[in-house]
C-alpha positions as CSV (number, residue, x, y, z in Angstrom):
1,M,0.0,0.0,0.0
2,S,1.7,3.1,-1.1
3,G,1.3,5.9,1.3
4,A,-1.6,4.4,3.2
5,V,-1.3,4.0,6.9
6,M,-3.0,1.0,8.5
7,H,-4.2,1.4,12.0
8,S,-4.8,-1.8,13.8
9,Q,-7.5,-1.7,16.4
10,P,-7.8,-4.2,19.2
11,V,-10.5,-6.9,18.6
12,N,-13.5,-6.0,20.7
13,K,-14.7,-9.3,22.3
14,E,-18.1,-7.8,23.0
15,H,-18.6,-7.2,19.3
16,I,-17.5,-10.7,18.4
17,M,-20.0,-12.2,20.9
18,E,-22.8,-9.9,19.7
19,Y,-22.2,-11.1,16.1
20,L,-22.0,-14.7,17.2
21,V,-25.3,-14.4,19.0
22,I,-26.9,-12.7,16.0
23,L,-25.6,-15.5,13.7
24,I,-26.9,-18.3,16.0
25,L,-30.3,-16.5,16.4
26,T,-30.5,-16.1,12.6
27,L,-29.8,-19.7,12.0
28,G,-32.3,-20.8,14.6
29,V,-35.0,-18.6,13.4
30,T,-34.4,-19.7,9.8
31,A,-34.6,-23.3,10.8
32,V,-37.9,-22.8,12.7
33,L,-39.4,-20.7,9.9
34,S,-38.3,-23.2,7.3
35,I,-40.0,-26.1,9.1
36,W,-43.2,-24.0,9.7
37,E,-43.4,-23.0,6.0
38,G,-42.8,-26.6,4.9
39,F,-45.6,-27.8,7.3
40,V,-48.0,-25.1,6.0
41,L,-47.1,-26.0,2.3
42,M,-47.6,-29.7,3.1
43,K,-51.0,-29.1,4.5
44,L,-52.2,-26.7,1.8
45,W,-50.9,-29.2,-0.9
46,G,-52.8,-32.0,0.8
47,W,-56.0,-30.0,1.0
48,F,-56.0,-28.5,-2.5
49,I,-53.5,-30.0,-4.9
50,V,-53.9,-33.7,-4.1
51,P,-57.7,-33.8,-4.5
52,T,-57.8,-31.4,-7.4
53,F,-55.0,-32.7,-9.6
54,G,-54.5,-36.2,-8.2
55,L,-50.9,-35.6,-7.4
56,P,-49.2,-37.4,-4.5
57,A,-49.0,-35.8,-1.1
58,L,-45.8,-34.2,0.0
59,T,-43.7,-35.4,2.9
60,I,-42.6,-32.7,5.4
61,A,-39.0,-32.9,4.1
62,V,-40.0,-32.5,0.5
63,A,-42.4,-29.6,1.5
64,I,-39.6,-27.9,3.3
65,G,-37.2,-28.2,0.4
66,L,-39.9,-27.0,-2.0
67,A,-40.7,-24.0,0.2
68,L,-37.0,-23.2,0.5
69,T,-36.6,-23.3,-3.3
70,V,-39.6,-21.1,-4.0
71,S,-38.6,-18.7,-1.3
72,F,-35.1,-18.5,-2.7
73,L,-36.3,-17.9,-6.2
74,T,-38.9,-15.3,-5.4
75,H,-37.4,-13.3,-2.5
76,Q,-36.6,-9.7,-3.3
77,M,-34.5,-7.3,-1.2
78,R,-35.2,-3.6,-1.3
79,A,-32.2,-1.2,-1.1
80,K,-32.3,1.8,1.2
81,T,-32.6,5.0,-0.8
82,D,-30.3,7.0,1.5
83,E,-27.2,4.8,0.9
84,S,-24.5,5.5,-1.7
85,P,-24.5,3.2,-4.7
86,T,-21.4,1.5,-3.5
87,D,-23.0,0.7,-0.1
88,V,-26.2,-0.5,-1.8
89,A,-24.1,-2.8,-4.0
90,A,-22.1,-4.2,-1.1
91,S,-25.3,-4.7,1.0
92,L,-27.1,-6.5,-1.9
93,F,-24.1,-8.7,-2.6
94,G,-23.5,-9.5,1.1
95,Y,-27.2,-10.3,1.7
96,G,-27.5,-12.3,-1.5
97,F,-24.5,-14.4,-0.7
98,A,-25.6,-14.9,2.9
99,N,-29.2,-15.7,1.9
100,A,-28.1,-18.2,-0.7
101,S,-25.6,-19.8,1.7
102,I,-28.2,-20.2,4.4
103,V,-30.8,-21.6,2.0
104,L,-28.2,-24.0,0.6
105,L,-27.2,-25.1,4.1
106,F,-30.8,-25.8,5.2
107,G,-31.7,-27.4,1.9
108,W,-28.8,-29.8,2.3
109,A,-29.9,-30.6,5.9
110,V,-33.4,-31.4,4.6
111,T,-32.0,-33.8,2.0
112,L,-30.7,-35.9,4.9
113,F,-34.4,-36.7,5.7
114,L,-35.4,-37.7,2.2
């Protein structure tokens, strides 16, 4: 780095713990919501799709996987209008990467029950 001065700041353990708690809560909430959405999809499918179209009923694991897939394909994130274009791009990239990673992780976990 030519001419740039790097200042190293001590790692704040409180911030690390805060981020860790947020990560664990996010994973936990995502898991619970994924199961709930899969259950709701399984019930709706059984009530409406099975009798109407004669298709087979969904298992909870397949319903969770299908709900994750539909959610992943249709979710839209809105950018804040008061941010700079660089901040918006970084936020969208970071969120998109994190969202896809979490969906992939839970999707893989669901395949263990198929």
